[in-house]
C-alpha positions in Angstrom: 99.2 11.7 4.9 98.7 8.1 5.7 96.2 7.9 2.8 99.0 9.4 0.6 101.5 6.8 1.8 99.0 4.0 1.2 98.6 5.2 -2.4 102.4 5.2 -2.8 102.5 1.7 -1.4 99.9 0.6 -4.0 102.0 2.1 -6.7 105.1 0.1 -5.4 103.0 -3.1 -5.4 101.9 -2.5 -9.1 105.5 -1.7 -10.1 106.6 -5.0 -8.6 103.8 -6.8 -10.5 102.0 -7.6 -7.2 98.2 -7.2 -6.5 97.5 -3.5 -5.8 96.6 -4.2 -2.1 99.6 -6.6 -1.4 101.1 -4.3 1.2 97.7 -3.4 2.8 97.5 -6.2 5.4 101.0 -5.2 6.6 100.2 -1.5 7.0 96.9 -1.6 8.9 98.4 0.0 12.0 101.4 1.7 10.5 104.1 3.4 12.5 104.0 7.0 11.6 106.5 9.7 12.8 106.2 13.4 12.1 109.0 15.9 12.3 109.2 19.6 11.8 112.8 20.4 10.8 114.5 23.7 11.0 118.0 24.3 9.5 119.3 27.7 10.7 121.5 29.8 8.4 125.2 28.9 9.0 127.4 31.7 10.1 129.9 31.0 7.3 129.7 29.4 3.8 129.9 25.6 4.1 131.7 23.5 1.5 130.0 20.6 -0.3 131.8 18.3 2.2 130.2 20.1 5.2 126.6 19.0 5.9 123.7 20.5 7.8 122.5 16.9 7.7 124.8 14.2 6.5 124.2 11.7 3.7 121.8 8.9 4.8 118.9 6.8 3.9 115.6 6.7 5.9 115.1 3.4 7.6 111.3 3.6 7.1 109.1 2.5 4.2 107.9 5.9 2.7 109.1 9.4 3.6 106.8 12.3 2.6 108.6 15.7 2.8 107.1 19.1 2.3 109.8 21.7 1.6 109.7 25.4 2.1 109.1 27.2 -1.2 112.1 28.9 -2.7 114.8 27.5 -0.3 117.0 24.7 -1.6 119.2 22.6 0.6 118.0 19.0 0.1 120.1 17.0 -2.3 119.6 13.4 -3.5 122.1 11.0 -5.0 121.1 10.0 -8.5 121.9 6.6 -10.2 125.2 8.0 -11.5 126.3 8.8 -7.9 126.0 12.5 -8.4 124.3 14.8 -5.8 121.5 16.8 -7.3 119.4 19.6 -5.8 115.8 18.6 -4.9 114.4 22.0 -5.9 111.2 22.8 -4.0 108.1 22.8 -6.3 105.1 24.6 -4.7 102.3 22.3 -3.9 104.3 19.1 -4.2 105.9 16.5 -1.9 109.3 14.8 -2.1 108.9 11.1 -1.8 111.9 9.1 -0.5 112.1 5.3 -0.7 113.1 3.9 2.7 115.3 1.0 3.6 112.4 -1.3 4.3 111.0 -0.9 0.7 114.5 -1.7 -0.6 114.5 -4.9 1.5 110.9 -5.8 0.6 111.5 -5.3 -3.1 114.8 -7.4 -2.9 116.7 -4.3 -4.1 114.6 -3.5 -7.1 113.8 -0.2 -5.4 116.8 1.5 -3.9 116.5 3.6 -0.7 117.0 7.3 -1.5 120.4 8.6 -0.2 120.0 12.2 0.6 121.6 15.1 2.6 121.1 18.8 3.4 123.6 21.5 2.7 122.7 25.0 3.8 124.1 28.2 2.4 125.0 31.3 4.5 122.1 33.7 4.6 119.4 31.1 4.2 117.4 29.1 6.8 115.2 26.2 5.9 112.0 24.6 7.3 110.5 21.2 6.2 107.8 19.0 7.4 108.5 15.3 7.2 106.2 12.3 7.6 107.9 8.9 8.0 105.5 5.9 7.3 106.3 2.3 7.9 104.5 -0.9 8.3 103.0 -2.3 11.4 105.5 -2.9 14.2 105.3 -6.7 13.9 105.2 -7.0 10.1 107.9 -9.4 8.7 109.9 -7.7 5.9 111.2 -10.3 3.4 111.4 -10.6 -0.3 108.1 -10.1 -2.0 109.4 -11.1 -5.4 108.4 -14.6 -6.4 111.2 -16.9 -7.9 114.0 -14.6 -6.7 116.7 -15.5 -4.2 116.4 -13.0 -1.2 119.2 -10.6 -0.9 118.3 -9.8 2.7 117.4 -11.8 5.7 113.7 -11.4 7.0 113.3 -8.9 9.7 110.6 -7.5 11.9 109.8 -3.9 11.0 109.7 -2.5 14.5 112.9 -4.3 15.6 114.7 -2.9 12.5 113.6 0.6 13.4 114.8 0.4 17.0 118.2 -1.0 15.9 118.7 1.8 13.3 117.6 4.5 15.7 120.1 3.3 18.3 122.9 3.7 15.6 121.7 7.1 14.5 121.7 8.8 17.9 125.2 8.8 19.2 127.7 11.2 17.6 128.4 12.6 21.0 126.7 12.4 24.5 128.3 15.7 25.4 128.4 19.1 23.7 131.4 19.5 21.3 132.4 22.2 19.0 130.4 22.7 15.7 133.1 21.3 13.4 133.8 18.3 15.6 130.1 17.6 15.8 129.9 17.7 12.0 132.8 15.3 11.7 131.3 12.9 14.3 127.9 12.9 12.6 129.5 12.3 9.2 131.4 9.3 10.6 128.2 7.8 12.0 126.3 8.2 8.8 129.3 6.5 7.0 129.2 3.7 9.5 125.5 3.2 8.8 125.9 3.2 5.0 128.9 0.9 5.1 127.6 -1.5 7.8 126.6 -5.1 7.0 122.9 -5.5 6.1 120.9 -6.7 9.1 
């Protein structure tokens, strides 16, 4: 999967009119996290405002997602601000652009906002690979002759700061509905917070 992520980074470089290997020196020892996600079937129908996983962007560079065939649930926000289903296609991966790529590209690439809504009677499994540059890589505008929209950051520091915000809806068990509300509030806080 690292080789796939490397190829995607090469395509980003070419799209930004950079040398194909521009990102390579910054991803020689990438931070790579793997998650297996299970979304159990809810015991009642959820409305479109009730999430199994709230709206968010990934703080990494590239996210590679293998979905379970025939089970929808993942939605992405398109450029018109509409939520659309990311229908599983056998033998393919969903590729999400992460926050670091948005910062590196000076906003030319937008981080993919996405969420998961599950329906009663369905459970979902997915395998996720998060790929980001070396811990000590500096993330700053890679577009020549453009005023940077974001301050330079260190990739690993950014990851640690974002992770500390993500994990915190509740330190104690609360009811399902309260947990959904708390989680949604945290994701809204992340999306509306100032850029670091």
